[in-house]
C-alpha positions as CSV (number, residue, x, y, z in Angstrom):
1,M,26.8,13.2,-6.8
2,K,25.3,9.3,-6.7
3,K,23.5,10.3,-3.8
4,S,21.6,13.3,-5.2
5,I,20.9,11.0,-8.4
6,A,19.6,8.2,-5.9
7,F,17.3,10.5,-4.0
8,L,15.9,12.2,-7.7
9,V,15.3,8.6,-8.7
10,A,14.3,7.7,-5.6
11,V,12.3,11.3,-5.4
12,L,10.8,10.3,-8.9
13,F,9.5,6.8,-8.5
14,I,7.1,7.4,-5.4
15,A,5.9,11.0,-7.6
16,L,4.6,8.4,-10.0
17,S,3.8,5.8,-8.5
18,A,0.9,7.8,-6.7
19,F,-1.0,8.4,-9.8
20,P,-1.6,4.9,-10.8
21,V,-2.4,3.7,-14.5
22,P,-6.1,2.1,-13.2
23,V,-6.1,-0.7,-15.5
24,F,-2.7,-2.1,-14.4
25,A,-2.4,-1.5,-11.2
26,Q,-4.7,-1.4,-8.2
27,D,-2.6,-0.3,-5.4
28,N,-0.3,2.5,-6.3
29,A,3.8,2.6,-3.6
30,F,2.0,4.3,-0.8
31,D,-0.6,1.5,-0.6
32,R,1.8,-1.0,-0.3
33,M,4.2,0.4,2.2
34,G,0.9,0.8,4.3
35,D,0.6,-2.6,3.7
36,W,3.5,-3.9,4.8
37,M,4.4,-1.1,7.3
38,A,0.7,-2.6,8.8
39,T,2.0,-6.1,8.9
40,V,4.8,-6.2,9.8
41,G,6.4,-9.0,12.2
42,K,3.2,-10.6,12.3
43,K,2.4,-13.9,11.7
44,E,0.6,-15.7,9.0
45,P,-2.9,-15.5,8.7
46,E,-2.9,-12.5,11.2
47,M,-1.1,-10.7,7.8
48,T,-3.6,-12.4,5.3
49,M,-6.7,-11.3,7.6
50,I,-5.7,-7.7,7.8
51,L,-4.5,-7.9,3.9
52,T,-7.0,-8.4,3.1
53,Q,-9.4,-6.4,4.9
54,R,-6.9,-3.4,3.4
55,R,-7.3,-4.8,0.4
56,A,-11.5,-4.4,0.2
57,A,-11.4,-1.1,1.6
58,R,-9.7,0.3,-0.2
59,A,-11.8,-1.3,-3.6
60,T,-14.7,-0.2,-1.1
61,E,-13.6,3.0,-1.5
62,R,-12.4,2.5,-5.4
63,A,-16.0,1.6,-6.3
64,E,-18.0,4.2,-4.0
65,K,-15.9,7.5,-6.5
66,T,-16.1,5.0,-9.6
67,M,-20.4,5.3,-9.0
68,K,-20.8,9.0,-7.5
69,E,-18.7,9.9,-11.1
70,Q,-21.0,8.3,-13.6
71,S,-24.2,9.3,-11.4
72,K,-23.0,12.9,-12.0
73,K,-21.9,12.4,-15.5
74,L,-25.9,11.3,-15.8
75,E,-26.8,14.2,-14.1
76,K,-25.5,16.1,-16.1
77,G,-27.3,14.3,-19.1
78,M,-30.4,14.7,-17.9
79,K,-30.2,18.9,-17.5
80,D,-28.4,18.1,-20.6
81,M,-31.4,16.8,-22.5
82,F,-34.5,17.9,-19.9
83,G,-32.7,21.8,-19.8
84,K,-34.0,21.9,-15.9
């Protein structure tokens, strides 16, 4: 019984962390887990460099996604405004 409850809580935690609230959290549990696996056993300077690169790549992806969404909204607004 305790194992099934612990498993259910773990699954619930992972499911909820897969969809983070963008205002409060930039990295979800999967990102943090991937960062940990990428840096396990590394020395401090290399670890910091890897984490910085991974976080910068994720920030770039988020910015690109936001720009694409905004451009789609702008295109839709222009089509609605001019009827083309």
